MDAnalysis code that builds the backbone (N, CA, C; Angstrom):
import MDAnalysis as mda
import numpy as np

u = mda.Universe.empty(408, n_residues=136, atom_resindex=np.repeat(np.arange(136), 3), trajectory=True)
u.add_TopologyAttr("name", ["N", "CA", "C"] * 136)
u.add_TopologyAttr("resid", np.arange(1, 137))
u.add_TopologyAttr("resname", ["MET", "LEU", "ARG", "ALA", "VAL", "ALA", "ARG", "CYS", "CYS", "GLY", "HIS", "TRP", "PRO", "PRO", "GLY", "ALA", "ALA", "ALA", "ALA", "ASP", "GLY", "MET", "LEU", "TRP", "GLN", "THR", "GLU", "LEU", "ARG", "PRO", "HIS", "ALA", "ALA", "GLY", "GLU", "PHE", "SER", "MET", "ALA", "ALA", "ALA", "GLN", "ALA", "ASN", "LEU", "VAL", "MET", "GLU", "ASP", "GLN", "ALA", "GLN", "VAL", "LEU", "ALA", "SER", "PRO", "SER", "ALA", "THR", "LEU", "VAL", "GLY", "VAL", "TYR", "ASP", "GLY", "HIS", "GLY", "GLY", "PRO", "ASP", "ALA", "SER", "ARG", "PHE", "LEU", "ARG", "SER", "ALA", "LEU", "PHE", "PRO", "HIS", "VAL", "GLN", "ARG", "PHE", "ALA", "ARG", "GLU", "GLN", "GLY", "GLY", "VAL", "THR", "ALA", "GLU", "ALA", "ILE", "ARG", "ARG", "ALA", "PHE", "GLY", "ALA", "ALA", "GLU", "GLU", "ASP", "PHE", "LEU", "HIS", "GLU", "VAL", "ARG", "GLN", "ALA", "TRP", "PRO", "LYS", "ARG", "PRO", "ARG", "MET", "ALA", "GLY", "VAL", "GLY", "SER", "ARG", "GLY", "PRO", "LEU", "ARG", "GLY"])
u.atoms.positions = np.array([
    [19.884, -3.181, 4.968],
    [18.612, -2.526, 5.210],
    [17.513, -3.133, 4.341],
    [17.794, -3.346, 3.060],
    [16.773, -3.915, 2.186],
    [16.348, -5.296, 2.656],
    [17.294, -6.065, 3.194],
    [16.964, -7.404, 3.694],
    [15.968, -7.309, 4.852],
    [16.168, -6.347, 5.765],
    [15.250, -6.169, 6.892],
    [13.871, -5.752, 6.401],
    [13.819, -4.845, 5.445],
    [12.530, -4.427, 4.885],
    [11.846, -5.605, 4.204],
    [12.605, -6.392, 3.469],
    [12.028, -7.549, 2.787],
    [11.450, -8.536, 3.783],
    [12.098, -8.698, 4.927],
    [11.579, -9.631, 5.934],
    [10.236, -9.161, 6.475],
    [10.040, -7.861, 6.572],
    [8.764, -7.344, 7.070],
    [7.706, -7.240, 5.985],
    [8.090, -6.781, 4.834],
    [7.118, -6.365, 3.829],
    [7.060, -7.229, 2.583],
    [7.932, -8.189, 2.444],
    [7.923, -9.026, 1.258],
    [9.043, -8.656, 0.303],
    [9.170, -9.437, -0.742],
    [10.259, -9.253, -1.697],
    [9.742, -8.670, -3.004],
    [10.573, -7.873, -3.606],
    [10.312, -7.408, -4.962],
    [11.586, -7.599, -5.752],
    [11.559, -8.245, -6.864],
    [10.376, -8.793, -7.531],
    [9.866, -10.058, -6.853],
    [8.610, -10.440, -7.143],
    [8.065, -11.674, -6.577],
    [8.973, -12.853, -6.909],
    [9.134, -13.752, -5.951],
    [9.989, -14.910, -6.155],
    [11.407, -14.696, -5.664],
    [11.761, -13.466, -5.288],
    [13.120, -13.203, -4.819],
    [13.425, -13.973, -3.542],
    [12.400, -14.295, -2.750],
    [12.618, -15.035, -1.500],
    [13.126, -16.442, -1.763],
    [12.855, -16.981, -2.939],
    [13.270, -18.350, -3.248],
    [14.786, -18.502, -3.178],
    [15.519, -17.429, -3.420],
    [16.977, -17.495, -3.390],
    [17.525, -17.440, -1.967],
    [16.702, -17.073, -1.002],
    [17.133, -16.940, 0.389],
    [16.550, -18.091, 1.194],
    [17.389, -19.064, 1.585],
    [16.918, -20.222, 2.326],
    [16.426, -19.903, 3.721],
    [16.611, -18.685, 4.188],
    [16.174, -18.292, 5.523],
    [14.751, -17.737, 5.521],
    [14.131, -17.643, 4.377],
    [12.770, -17.118, 4.259],
    [11.888, -18.129, 3.557],
    [10.615, -18.184, 3.935],
    [9.657, -18.987, 3.176],
    [8.300, -18.323, 3.253],
    [7.471, -18.650, 2.299],
    [6.118, -18.100, 2.254],
    [5.207, -19.059, 1.522],
    [3.920, -18.890, 1.736],
    [2.934, -19.649, 0.968],
    [2.124, -18.661, 0.142],
    [1.629, -19.124, -0.958],
    [0.745, -18.302, -1.776],
    [-0.612, -18.195, -1.091],
    [-1.432, -17.254, -1.533],
    [-2.783, -17.117, -0.987],
    [-3.575, -18.396, -1.207],
    [-4.289, -18.805, -0.160],
    [-5.153, -19.986, -0.222],
    [-6.492, -19.632, 0.402],
    [-7.566, -20.278, -0.033],
    [-8.886, -19.956, 0.526],
    [-9.072, -20.534, 1.929],
    [-9.909, -19.855, 2.730],
    [-10.360, -20.388, 4.015],
    [-11.778, -19.897, 4.254],
    [-12.342, -20.208, 5.415],
    [-13.761, -19.973, 5.682],
    [-14.179, -18.511, 5.514],
    [-13.290, -17.560, 5.772],
    [-13.678, -16.155, 5.728],
    [-12.905, -15.351, 4.683],
    [-12.269, -16.012, 3.740],
    [-11.527, -15.286, 2.720],
    [-10.310, -16.043, 2.251],
    [-9.146, -15.408, 2.377],
    [-7.894, -16.026, 1.956],
    [-6.849, -15.842, 3.051],
    [-5.818, -16.693, 3.019],
    [-4.715, -16.550, 3.961],
    [-3.410, -16.853, 3.251],
    [-2.346, -16.363, 3.838],
    [-0.992, -16.661, 3.410],
    [-0.123, -16.627, 4.660],
    [0.993, -17.336, 4.627],
    [1.917, -17.321, 5.759],
    [3.320, -17.076, 5.240],
    [4.154, -16.508, 6.111],
    [5.561, -16.298, 5.781],
    [6.373, -16.388, 7.064],
    [7.639, -16.741, 6.937],
    [8.523, -16.824, 8.096],
    [9.924, -16.397, 7.694],
    [10.617, -15.804, 8.652],
    [12.026, -15.451, 8.493],
    [12.797, -16.193, 9.571],
    [13.719, -17.010, 9.151],
    [14.513, -17.811, 10.085],
    [15.660, -16.971, 10.626],
    [15.760, -16.873, 11.963],
    [16.823, -16.090, 12.579],
    [17.937, -16.967, 13.144],
    [17.631, -18.226, 13.443],
    [18.613, -19.135, 14.038],
    [19.105, -20.126, 12.997],
    [20.170, -20.843, 13.345],
    [20.711, -21.856, 12.444],
    [19.660, -22.916, 12.121],
    [18.886, -23.318, 13.135],
    [17.802, -24.285, 12.960],
    [16.484, -23.549, 13.149],
    [15.531, -23.755, 12.247],
    [14.212, -23.139, 12.378],
    [13.496, -23.801, 13.547],
    [13.290, -23.050, 14.634],
    [12.653, -23.593, 15.828],
    [11.141, -23.444, 15.795],
    [10.635, -22.430, 15.136],
    [9.201, -22.152, 15.123],
    [8.510, -22.941, 14.022],
    [7.254, -23.253, 14.256],
    [6.451, -23.978, 13.276],
    [5.084, -23.305, 13.190],
    [4.419, -23.481, 12.074],
    [3.072, -22.939, 11.898],
    [2.304, -23.845, 10.957],
    [0.980, -23.808, 11.089],
    [0.139, -24.582, 10.190],
    [-1.264, -23.996, 10.181],
    [-1.995, -24.286, 9.121],
    [-3.371, -23.830, 8.973],
    [-4.205, -25.007, 8.510],
    [-5.344, -25.189, 9.151],
    [-6.327, -26.179, 8.727],
    [-7.557, -25.393, 8.308],
    [-7.833, -25.373, 7.018],
    [-8.948, -24.590, 6.497],
    [-10.025, -25.519, 5.971],
    [-11.264, -25.265, 6.395],
    [-12.412, -26.006, 5.893],
    [-13.460, -24.982, 5.472],
    [-14.538, -25.419, 4.830],
    [-15.570, -24.462, 4.427],
    [-16.212, -23.721, 5.605],
    [-16.187, -24.319, 6.808],
    [-16.878, -23.693, 7.936],
    [-15.955, -23.113, 9.006],
    [-14.676, -23.426, 8.970],
    [-13.782, -22.948, 10.030],
    [-12.336, -22.918, 9.547],
    [-11.540, -22.124, 10.240],
    [-10.106, -22.066, 9.986],
    [-9.398, -22.142, 11.327],
    [-8.479, -23.078, 11.444],
    [-7.702, -23.258, 12.664],
    [-6.249, -22.953, 12.332],
    [-5.647, -22.045, 13.087],
    [-4.271, -21.626, 12.848],
    [-3.427, -22.012, 14.057],
    [-2.309, -22.666, 13.815],
    [-1.374, -23.008, 14.879],
    [-0.041, -22.342, 14.625],
    [0.436, -21.578, 15.592],
    [1.752, -20.956, 15.534],
    [2.475, -21.400, 16.796],
    [3.570, -22.135, 16.636],
    [4.250, -22.767, 17.752],
    [5.647, -22.184, 17.907],
    [5.896, -21.545, 19.043],
    [7.179, -20.928, 19.335],
    [8.165, -22.008, 19.742],
    [9.244, -22.120, 19.023],
    [10.246, -23.132, 19.313],
    [11.298, -22.668, 20.294],
    [10.967, -21.749, 21.180],
    [11.924, -21.228, 22.158],
    [12.586, -22.380, 22.907],
    [13.897, -22.456, 22.813],
    [14.629, -23.515, 23.494],
    [14.915, -24.715, 22.614],
    [14.494, -24.685, 21.378],
    [14.742, -25.799, 20.465],
    [13.507, -26.127, 19.653],
    [13.669, -26.910, 18.601],
    [12.565, -27.200, 17.693],
    [11.691, -28.382, 18.106],
    [12.058, -29.129, 19.136],
    [11.378, -30.390, 19.435],
    [9.886, -30.232, 19.717],
    [9.528, -29.349, 20.647],
    [8.119, -29.201, 21.023],
    [7.295, -28.618, 19.879],
    [7.829, -27.615, 19.185],
    [7.055, -27.000, 18.103],
    [6.851, -27.973, 16.942],
    [7.861, -28.749, 16.623],
    [7.703, -29.752, 15.554],
    [6.717, -30.834, 15.968],
    [6.796, -31.244, 17.228],
    [5.868, -32.259, 17.712],
    [4.430, -31.743, 17.636],
    [4.193, -30.527, 18.133],
    [2.836, -29.972, 18.093],
    [2.315, -29.856, 16.670],
    [3.186, -29.462, 15.751],
    [2.757, -29.328, 14.358],
    [2.254, -30.661, 13.802],
    [2.843, -31.755, 14.240],
    [2.404, -33.056, 13.718],
    [1.273, -33.671, 14.534],
    [1.142, -33.309, 15.806],
    [0.211, -34.026, 16.685],
    [-1.050, -33.260, 17.063],
    [-0.999, -31.941, 17.159],
    [-2.132, -31.203, 17.723],
    [-3.384, -31.250, 16.853],
    [-3.278, -30.933, 15.574],
    [-4.473, -30.867, 14.731],
    [-5.209, -32.196, 14.634],
    [-4.523, -33.342, 14.525],
    [-5.275, -34.606, 14.546],
    [-6.078, -34.789, 15.835],
    [-5.524, -34.359, 16.969],
    [-6.284, -34.428, 18.221],
    [-7.480, -33.477, 18.182],
    [-7.289, -32.266, 17.667],
    [-8.403, -31.318, 17.559],
    [-9.511, -31.923, 16.703],
    [-9.144, -32.514, 15.577],
    [-10.148, -33.112, 14.698],
    [-10.884, -34.254, 15.394],
    [-10.159, -35.085, 16.125],
    [-10.785, -36.218, 16.821],
    [-11.758, -35.726, 17.891],
    [-11.324, -34.793, 18.731],
    [-12.198, -34.309, 19.798],
    [-13.348, -33.468, 19.248],
    [-13.140, -32.776, 18.137],
    [-14.235, -32.029, 17.514],
    [-15.316, -32.984, 17.018],
    [-14.906, -34.115, 16.449],
    [-15.902, -35.118, 16.030],
    [-16.679, -35.628, 17.236],
    [-15.968, -35.918, 18.329],
    [-16.621, -36.430, 19.536],
    [-17.543, -35.394, 20.170],
    [-17.175, -34.112, 20.116],
    [-17.950, -33.040, 20.741],
    [-19.022, -32.474, 19.805],
    [-19.008, -32.892, 18.555],
    [-19.974, -32.357, 17.598],
    [-19.581, -31.007, 17.037],
    [-18.320, -30.653, 17.112],
    [-17.829, -29.395, 16.565],
    [-16.593, -28.937, 17.314],
    [-15.970, -27.886, 16.791],
    [-14.781, -27.341, 17.438],
    [-15.250, -26.440, 18.575],
    [-15.203, -26.968, 19.776],
    [-15.611, -26.243, 20.976],
    [-14.382, -25.966, 21.836],
    [-14.560, -25.105, 22.834],
    [-13.464, -24.846, 23.772],
    [-13.043, -26.140, 24.460],
    [-14.007, -26.989, 24.791],
    [-13.699, -28.262, 25.442],
    [-12.909, -29.179, 24.508],
    [-13.272, -29.221, 23.239],
    [-12.534, -30.048, 22.273],
    [-11.089, -29.572, 22.158],
    [-10.886, -28.270, 22.142],
    [-9.531, -27.726, 22.041],
    [-8.747, -28.014, 23.317],
    [-9.379, -27.851, 24.485],
    [-8.699, -28.177, 25.753],
    [-8.270, -29.638, 25.781],
    [-9.178, -30.518, 25.375],
    [-8.846, -31.947, 25.362],
    [-7.722, -32.246, 24.372],
    [-7.741, -31.585, 23.226],
    [-6.699, -31.805, 22.217],
    [-5.334, -31.385, 22.754],
    [-5.274, -30.230, 23.416],
    [-4.003, -29.799, 23.996],
    [-3.551, -30.753, 25.089],
    [-4.489, -31.219, 25.915],
    [-4.134, -32.176, 26.962],
    [-3.590, -33.470, 26.392],
    [-4.247, -33.980, 25.352],
    [-3.788, -35.225, 24.719],
    [-2.428, -35.032, 24.053],
    [-2.239, -33.898, 23.381],
    [-0.945, -33.629, 22.741],
    [0.151, -33.497, 23.793],
    [-0.167, -32.872, 24.921],
    [0.829, -32.747, 25.984],
    [1.199, -34.117, 26.548],
    [0.204, -34.969, 26.769],
    [0.490, -36.325, 27.246],
    [1.359, -37.088, 26.242],
    [1.035, -36.960, 24.961],
    [1.839, -37.617, 23.921],
    [3.276, -37.096, 23.925],
    [3.426, -35.777, 24.091],
    [4.768, -35.196, 24.105],
    [5.554, -35.684, 25.322],
    [4.900, -35.728, 26.483],
    [5.579, -36.224, 27.685],
    [6.020, -37.673, 27.505],
    [5.187, -38.468, 26.845],
    [5.564, -39.854, 26.558],
    [6.807, -39.886, 25.658],
    [6.811, -39.040, 24.638],
    [7.966, -38.991, 23.733],
    [9.224, -38.531, 24.470],
    [9.078, -37.557, 25.373],
    [10.221, -37.078, 26.159],
    [10.781, -38.208, 27.016],
    [9.885, -38.961, 27.671],
    [10.348, -40.078, 28.507],
    [11.127, -41.095, 27.677],
    [10.643, -41.376, 26.483],
    [11.322, -42.352, 25.633],
    [12.648, -41.811, 25.104],
    [12.719, -40.513, 24.844],
    [13.929, -39.914, 24.281],
    [14.961, -39.562, 25.355],
    [14.558, -39.576, 26.621],
    [15.423, -39.119, 27.714],
    [16.842, -39.689, 27.679],
    [17.043, -40.985, 27.505],
    [18.419, -41.508, 27.535],
    [19.334, -40.908, 26.464],
    [18.783, -40.562, 25.306],
    [19.616, -40.052, 24.213],
    [19.536, -38.534, 24.055],
    [18.402, -37.941, 24.459],
    [18.196, -36.506, 24.250],
    [17.570, -35.859, 25.489],
    [18.276, -35.776, 26.605],
    [17.677, -35.220, 27.823],
    [17.295, -33.744, 27.702],
    [17.930, -33.015, 26.799],
    [17.602, -31.598, 26.601],
    [16.144, -31.407, 26.210],
    [15.573, -32.389, 25.561],
    [14.190, -32.304, 25.091],
    [13.208, -32.106, 26.250],
    [13.569, -32.517, 27.445],
    [12.669, -32.420, 28.592],
    [12.399, -30.982, 29.008],
    [13.211, -30.039, 28.596],
    [13.041, -28.664, 29.039],
    [12.424, -27.726, 28.035],
    [11.774, -28.222, 26.983],
    [11.331, -27.316, 25.924],
    [9.827, -27.253, 25.714],
    [9.012, -28.007, 26.423],
    [7.583, -28.033, 26.132],
    [6.759, -27.235, 27.112],
    [5.739, -26.544, 26.604],
    [4.792, -25.834, 27.455],
    [3.526, -25.559, 26.674],
    [2.394, -25.562, 27.376],
    [1.140, -25.187, 26.728],
    [0.537, -23.984, 27.420],
    [1.351, -23.221, 28.108],
    [0.903, -22.093, 28.909],
    [-0.042, -21.119, 28.238],
    [0.191, -20.686, 26.998],
    [-0.649, -19.647, 26.416],
    [-2.129, -20.006, 26.292],
    [-2.495, -21.281, 26.317],
    [-3.900, -21.630, 26.139],
    [-4.622, -21.855, 27.462],
    [-3.933, -21.789, 28.570],
    [-4.593, -21.995, 29.867],
    [-5.564, -20.852, 30.136],
    [-6.643, -21.207, 30.855],
    [-7.543, -20.148, 31.295],
    [-8.818, -20.145, 30.682],
])
């Protein structure tokens, strides 16, 4: 029971999570509108989900990637999406809806290219990518 409570509410004393390899957290860090922190509880043998924060004086971009079906797509997005967002934001003169749409499109194309290259050795990778939540 205490383990379940700790997963929701944090550990006491502070630092107790360090002994549990299935949990991780970040300390408070500044962002455009205050401070942020992140934490995760690993439920599977391999951590499939990924998250990241890009904080600047004027904006904060948060990425939370569901690794449903395996870690490949979420790990790929964690490494590829934000650089595309930054590139298209520079081209658009700021972080706009169009810049974000283009970044997701470019990341999806990059992922499809990686899937094609990995197909002979890792065909399972072809069934794990989607950008559905951002459509519309």
